[in-house]
Wavefront OBJ file of the C-alpha trace (Angstrom):
o trace
v 167.440 113.648 131.237
v 167.138 113.738 127.495
v 169.494 111.611 125.379
v 171.429 113.633 122.852
v 174.258 113.137 120.425
v 177.380 112.373 122.389
v 179.784 112.073 119.445
v 183.137 113.800 119.677
v 185.632 114.873 117.075
v 189.220 115.961 117.041
v 192.729 114.588 117.143
v 193.007 111.387 119.150
v 195.534 108.738 120.090
v 194.651 105.086 120.063
v 193.688 103.768 123.480
v 192.841 100.377 121.994
v 189.191 101.083 122.738
v 189.876 100.139 126.336
v 186.821 99.477 128.471
v 187.227 99.840 132.224
v 184.656 98.043 134.373
v 184.881 99.647 137.782
v 182.206 97.437 139.327
v 180.739 94.227 138.033
v 177.271 95.346 139.150
v 177.278 98.361 136.859
v 177.625 99.039 133.183
v 181.235 99.483 132.083
v 182.700 102.923 131.841
v 184.346 103.450 128.497
v 187.501 105.234 127.640
v 186.447 106.515 124.260
v 188.792 105.573 121.440
v 191.438 108.126 120.796
v 191.660 110.594 123.645
v 194.334 113.183 122.793
v 197.192 113.070 125.252
v 200.775 114.369 125.596
v 203.754 112.032 125.818
v 203.809 112.231 129.629
v 200.308 110.776 129.765
v 201.199 107.968 127.400
v 204.187 107.159 129.622
v 201.872 107.068 132.623
v 199.602 104.656 130.773
v 202.527 102.274 130.386
v 202.931 102.372 134.174
v 199.350 101.233 134.711
v 197.724 104.666 134.705
v 195.079 104.925 131.998
v 193.342 107.993 130.528
v 189.658 107.906 131.302
v 186.459 109.402 129.931
v 183.030 108.874 131.399
v 180.307 108.103 128.885
v 176.706 107.178 129.683
v 174.931 104.957 127.183
v 171.843 106.398 125.515
v 169.880 103.432 126.872
v 170.711 104.520 130.422
v 169.515 108.055 129.704
v 166.295 106.683 128.233
v 165.778 104.502 131.308
v 166.305 107.521 133.547
v 163.740 109.520 131.573
v 161.176 106.737 131.961
v 161.765 106.546 135.693
v 161.405 110.294 136.112
v 158.140 110.276 134.145
v 156.721 107.366 136.164
v 157.599 108.750 139.611
v 155.173 108.091 142.469
v 154.798 111.082 144.754
v 153.913 111.125 148.462
v 151.419 113.526 149.929
v 152.710 116.926 150.876
v 154.053 117.473 154.385
v 152.337 119.890 156.776
v 153.888 123.102 158.023
v 156.477 125.280 156.377
v 158.266 124.190 153.241
v 161.367 122.081 153.992
v 160.452 121.663 157.659
v 159.944 117.886 157.184
v 162.737 117.489 154.651
v 162.892 118.156 150.915
v 159.986 120.342 149.836
v 157.687 118.533 147.392
v 156.886 121.613 145.308
v 160.546 122.368 144.708
v 161.437 118.732 144.094
v 158.721 118.324 141.445
v 160.097 121.414 139.710
v 163.632 119.992 139.861
v 162.560 116.589 138.553
v 160.616 118.138 135.673
v 163.740 120.094 134.726
v 165.861 116.938 134.959
v 163.479 115.079 132.655
v 162.775 117.801 130.104
v 165.657 120.274 130.012
v 168.843 118.897 131.574
v 171.220 117.934 128.768
v 173.513 115.285 130.215
v 175.882 115.312 127.239
v 176.728 118.953 127.947
v 177.613 118.172 131.557
v 179.419 114.996 130.543
v 181.601 116.996 128.157
v 182.368 119.540 130.896
v 183.398 116.761 133.289
v 185.597 115.143 130.660
v 187.343 118.450 129.927
v 189.578 117.742 132.923
v 192.428 115.217 132.794
v 190.935 111.987 134.180
v 192.750 108.725 134.846
v 192.208 105.355 136.455
v 194.686 103.034 138.099
v 194.839 100.301 140.708
v 196.556 101.009 144.024
v 197.154 98.101 146.385
v 194.290 96.190 144.800
v 191.869 99.132 144.899
v 190.627 100.665 141.604
v 191.050 104.431 141.843
v 189.811 107.223 139.596
v 191.444 110.635 139.792
v 191.877 113.950 138.042
v 195.484 114.986 137.500
v 195.679 118.591 136.390
v 199.316 119.553 135.957
v 200.368 123.003 137.079
v 201.554 125.832 134.883
v 204.264 127.598 136.820
v 207.907 127.591 137.800
v 207.769 124.647 140.205
v 204.233 123.359 140.836
v 203.625 121.832 144.253
v 201.705 118.530 144.234
v 198.376 118.933 146.016
v 195.678 116.355 146.784
v 192.083 117.580 147.105
v 189.729 115.117 148.806
v 185.971 115.515 148.581
v 183.326 114.413 151.064
v 179.683 113.327 151.083
v 177.298 113.998 149.391
v 179.966 115.504 147.193
v 182.199 113.872 144.611
v 185.094 115.220 142.585
v 182.349 117.539 141.258
v 182.624 119.831 144.259
v 186.355 120.429 143.715
v 186.215 121.276 140.014
v 185.647 125.071 140.278
v 188.908 125.350 142.215
v 191.085 123.018 140.142
v 192.103 125.212 137.216
v 192.781 128.272 139.388
v 195.113 126.151 141.534
v 196.867 124.586 138.552
v 197.188 127.769 136.491
v 197.165 130.764 138.860
v 198.550 133.215 136.308
v 195.389 132.753 134.222
v 193.139 133.213 137.269
v 194.365 136.391 138.923
v 197.352 134.866 140.723
v 201.093 134.385 140.422
v 202.649 131.466 138.555
v 204.867 130.725 141.569
v 201.742 129.485 143.385
v 200.974 126.763 140.829
v 200.006 123.262 141.962
v 199.957 119.870 140.314
v 196.379 119.115 141.375
v 195.281 115.545 142.057
v 191.585 114.970 142.842
v 190.895 111.299 143.599
v 187.439 109.791 143.949
v 187.128 108.136 147.355
v 186.531 104.397 146.744
v 182.812 103.878 146.359
v 182.136 107.476 145.315
v 181.496 108.178 141.653
v 184.167 106.850 139.344
v 186.418 104.838 141.666
v 185.789 101.142 142.084
v 183.803 99.515 144.849
v 185.744 99.840 148.098
v 187.554 96.856 149.511
v 185.975 95.980 152.845
v 187.472 98.017 155.668
v 188.249 101.062 153.517
v 187.747 103.911 155.951
v 189.315 107.380 156.095
v 192.554 106.017 157.558
v 192.852 103.472 154.760
v 191.967 106.118 152.188
v 194.900 108.209 153.426
v 197.193 105.220 152.892
v 195.863 104.814 149.357
v 196.489 108.499 148.598
v 200.114 108.212 149.697
v 200.560 105.173 147.456
v 198.803 106.927 144.564
v 201.040 109.987 144.831
v 204.146 107.782 144.870
v 202.851 106.046 141.757
v 202.532 109.463 140.115
v 206.147 110.210 141.031
v 205.505 112.580 143.954
v 207.532 111.967 147.097
v 206.062 114.913 149.052
v 202.806 116.770 148.607
v 200.227 119.000 150.272
v 196.661 118.045 151.066
v 193.253 119.660 151.461
v 189.912 118.021 152.182
v 186.392 118.808 153.352
v 183.830 116.621 155.159
v 185.186 113.051 154.909
v 188.045 114.567 152.961
v 188.942 116.550 156.064
v 189.226 113.325 158.058
v 191.366 111.739 155.343
v 193.573 114.833 155.291
v 194.000 114.817 159.067
v 195.099 111.170 158.901
v 197.664 112.198 156.298
v 199.051 114.924 158.539
v 199.177 112.696 161.611
v 200.672 109.576 160.058
v 202.708 110.556 157.006
v 204.874 113.475 158.028
v 207.695 112.349 155.724
v 205.409 112.619 152.694
v 203.312 115.662 153.608
v 204.377 119.278 153.167
v 201.329 120.511 155.079
v 197.573 120.067 155.387
v 194.614 122.434 155.402
v 190.937 121.761 156.092
v 187.766 123.737 156.752
v 186.862 124.301 160.373
v 188.643 125.733 163.362
v 191.928 124.951 165.110
v 192.043 122.526 168.040
v 191.057 123.915 171.406
v 191.447 122.833 174.971
v 188.535 120.742 176.198
v 186.788 122.820 178.820
v 183.327 124.051 179.738
v 182.203 127.328 178.187
v 182.803 130.339 180.428
v 181.094 133.248 178.702
v 177.597 133.857 177.318
v 179.061 133.881 173.810
v 180.796 130.555 174.360
v 177.642 128.995 175.826
v 175.585 130.245 172.862
v 178.088 128.633 170.518
v 177.942 125.279 172.324
v 174.132 125.365 172.369
v 173.964 126.199 168.648
v 176.236 123.285 167.833
v 174.088 120.975 169.941
v 170.921 122.085 168.128
v 172.651 121.558 164.803
v 173.581 118.014 165.824
v 169.951 117.243 166.711
v 168.417 118.838 163.610
v 170.926 117.883 160.932
v 172.602 114.568 161.738
v 169.733 112.089 161.538
v 171.064 110.909 158.166
v 174.245 109.766 159.947
v 172.331 107.239 162.016
v 170.854 105.392 159.052
v 174.007 105.702 156.914
v 176.198 104.612 159.797
v 174.052 101.665 160.915
v 171.948 100.347 158.007
v 173.419 101.779 154.812
v 172.415 98.843 152.647
v 168.725 99.251 153.450
v 168.925 102.876 152.336
v 170.898 101.918 149.234
v 168.056 99.959 147.657
v 165.700 102.916 147.493
v 168.279 105.516 146.465
v 169.761 103.287 143.760
v 166.330 102.450 142.325
v 164.626 105.839 142.472
v 166.167 108.940 140.854
v 163.530 111.061 142.600
v 164.494 109.650 146.001
v 168.180 110.156 145.226
v 167.614 113.769 144.179
v 165.581 114.442 147.329
v 168.252 112.924 149.593
v 171.100 114.928 148.103
v 169.302 118.219 147.423
v 168.171 118.507 151.021
v 171.814 118.357 152.135
v 172.925 120.909 149.559
v 170.289 123.283 150.907
v 170.892 122.640 154.618
v 174.668 122.693 154.480
v 175.364 125.571 152.125
v 175.348 129.321 152.565
v 172.059 129.716 150.719
v 169.735 131.188 153.387
v 167.097 128.593 152.550
v 167.222 129.122 148.776
v 169.342 126.299 147.365
v 169.459 127.892 143.921
v 171.117 130.984 145.303
v 174.198 128.754 145.590
v 173.676 125.964 143.068
v 171.910 126.031 139.738
v 169.583 123.198 138.801
v 172.230 121.987 136.377
v 174.863 121.879 139.117
v 172.564 119.995 141.483
v 171.607 117.516 138.790
v 175.190 116.992 137.646
v 176.057 115.840 141.148
v 172.934 113.690 141.436
v 173.537 112.251 137.953
v 177.084 111.202 138.823
v 175.725 109.113 141.673
v 172.835 107.842 139.543
v 174.833 106.789 136.497
v 177.690 105.243 138.489
v 175.281 103.533 140.904
v 177.528 104.433 143.816
v 175.160 106.084 146.266
v 175.014 102.790 148.185
v 178.776 102.460 148.530
v 179.126 106.162 149.348
v 176.746 105.990 152.315
v 178.493 102.789 153.431
v 181.540 104.964 154.144
v 179.732 106.169 157.270
v 179.549 102.597 158.548
v 183.187 101.956 157.635
v 184.250 104.997 159.654
v 182.485 103.835 162.794
v 179.429 106.057 162.885
v 177.353 102.971 163.568
v 179.816 101.637 166.134
v 182.207 104.181 167.676
v 184.428 101.361 168.898
v 185.512 100.725 165.311
v 186.430 104.356 164.688
v 190.151 104.923 164.222
v 191.575 107.710 166.347
v 193.584 110.514 164.781
v 196.654 111.876 166.472
v 197.817 115.497 166.204
v 199.213 116.690 162.920
v 202.970 116.348 162.613
v 203.180 118.829 159.740
v 202.128 122.483 159.357
v 198.350 122.757 159.471
v 195.885 125.373 158.299
v 192.173 125.971 158.853
v 189.742 127.870 156.647
v 186.509 128.607 158.495
v 183.407 129.352 156.371
v 180.644 130.772 158.556
v 177.862 131.599 156.144
v 175.302 129.103 157.508
v 172.950 131.044 159.759
v 172.166 128.096 162.046
v 175.818 127.727 162.930
v 177.107 130.159 165.516
v 180.514 131.749 165.093
v 183.214 130.195 167.272
v 184.349 132.780 169.834
v 188.054 133.503 169.740
v 188.150 133.085 173.518
v 187.028 129.478 173.157
v 190.100 128.538 171.142
v 192.799 127.994 173.732
v 196.393 126.994 173.239
v 196.419 126.719 169.479
v 199.355 124.427 168.623
v 202.440 126.008 167.124
v 202.097 123.929 163.964
v 198.827 125.739 163.094
v 200.156 128.395 160.735
v 196.897 129.646 159.184
v 193.425 130.242 160.538
v 191.353 132.092 157.992
v 187.787 133.080 158.925
v 185.229 133.971 156.244
v 181.753 135.383 156.724
v 180.338 133.444 153.792
v 180.421 129.904 152.466
v 179.304 126.648 154.001
v 179.985 122.931 153.837
v 181.188 122.964 150.211
v 183.746 125.786 150.079
v 185.501 124.534 146.941
v 182.345 125.111 144.907
v 180.575 127.742 147.066
v 183.541 130.075 147.508
v 186.331 128.828 145.235
v 188.115 132.182 145.110
v 188.359 132.393 148.902
v 189.504 128.805 149.230
v 192.064 129.093 146.454
v 193.529 132.189 148.089
v 193.769 130.375 151.428
v 195.531 127.438 149.780
v 197.986 129.722 148.009
v 198.683 131.670 151.227
v 199.106 128.576 153.388
v 201.413 126.651 151.082
v 203.517 129.581 149.830
v 206.080 129.481 152.687
v 206.102 125.670 152.665
v 207.170 125.200 149.050
v 210.855 125.288 149.799
v 210.593 122.996 152.812
l 1 2 3 4 5 6 7 8 9 10 11 12 13 14 15 16 17 18 19 20 21 22 23 24 25 26 27 28 29 30 31 32 33 34 35 36 37 38 39 40 41 42 43 44 45 46 47 48 49 50 51 52 53 54 55 56 57 58 59 60 61 62 63 64 65 66 67 68 69 70 71 72 73 74 75 76 77 78 79 80 81 82 83 84 85 86 87 88 89 90 91 92 93 94 95 96 97 98 99 100 101 102 103 104 105 106 107 108 109 110 111 112 113 114 115 116 117 118 119 120 121 122 123 124 125 126 127 128 129 130 131 132 133 134 135 136 137 138 139 140 141 142 143 144 145 146 147 148 149 150 151 152 153 154 155 156 157 158 159 160 161 162 163 164 165 166 167 168 169 170 171 172 173 174 175 176 177 178 179 180 181 182 183 184 185 186 187 188 189 190 191 192 193 194 195 196 197 198 199 200 201 202 203 204 205 206 207 208 209 210 211 212 213 214 215 216 217 218 219 220 221 222 223 224 225 226 227 228 229 230 231 232 233 234 235 236 237 238 239 240 241 242 243 244 245 246 247 248 249 250 251 252 253 254 255 256 257 258 259 260 261 262 263 264 265 266 267 268 269 270 271 272 273 274 275 276 277 278 279 280 281 282 283 284 285 286 287 288 289 290 291 292 293 294 295 296 297 298 299 300 301 302 303 304 305 306 307 308 309 310 311 312 313 314 315 316 317 318 319 320 321 322 323 324 325 326 327 328 329 330 331 332 333 334 335 336 337 338 339 340 341 342 343 344 345 346 347 348 349 350 351 352 353 354 355 356 357 358 359 360 361 362 363 364 365 366 367 368 369 370 371 372 373 374 375 376 377 378 379 380 381 382 383 384 385 386 387 388 389 390 391 392 393 394 395 396 397 398 399 400 401 402 403 404 405 406 407 408 409 410 411 412 413 414 415 416 417 418 419 420 421 422 423 424 425 426 427 428
């Protein structure tokens, strides 16, 4: 990643050149002097909510370039490309692009174009985007990412949700969009021990109260889905409704038809082929952290393989994500040095020891599901296999395309689902 001029110009307010150190083990993140901000933001700053910009030092970019140039490569794997994991030929191409053509300052500027803030909630440093809605009465909405995502995966959907009139929608569907970084992911501070999905839900409720929101909606994917389900089950007084990818609850029974049996078998094969990472991340995350924190090539291989396997790309990762998109995500983890704490989330949520996993009760608020079925190795859930859908499930939207990252793979479809689901709940 080539260093380039990161200077910025324009009207600014004095932020007293505040430096925020999110983790003592990492270089400080700097709020650059003079970020322009309206009066509402300055008022928030007085309440312990500070405007934030992410800026990587040139020395860090130079170090990254040296590491990429000095990479040690293993021998190639036998068989078909990607059959043993990340394909070496493609990875070498990606790394060469990262070293020679990927302009971090451009991506840094794009990230900082959103309204970023940091605060401390119940002792936990939290980073979040707070994009205020443009409409008659914007509904507060929390979007929670998963792994190996970050706030990055939510960004293509944020502006359409906040300003629907400028993105083919109606101003009445506007949201005040809040996108927090899960502790240990990207720009939030290192998680306090015991911070699992249930605790994250508690932090989100406290964060929204700090922002002045008494009730709000929630969406999340991957770990964000688990956080969102905890919100719906435990905080009915604060939640308007929740929506996640996936399918509605079903009665636990054996499959009865050939179609149902094919679905169950496909899911079982998926679990065997695609969940090995969970074992290491759920049992020995620290061992993995050393290699991924030290090697940008290893980090890129670990994340890119998941982007390919879990997206609707039919084996061609760049049919869904450009090299610049892939490397923006990888660079966030690299420059924040949070890959280790992000994989530790699997251990915190009991994937290494199911006895520590916190159970989730049924949602006590309206619930929606948006099913994205574009991954060929995943079989479509038969309608007959979904029995006794609870009355509180008010939306089940099924799409033929999209995968594990709907907010960035199919933002238009997801945004429409969110608008449709929350529209009748706004007056509740």
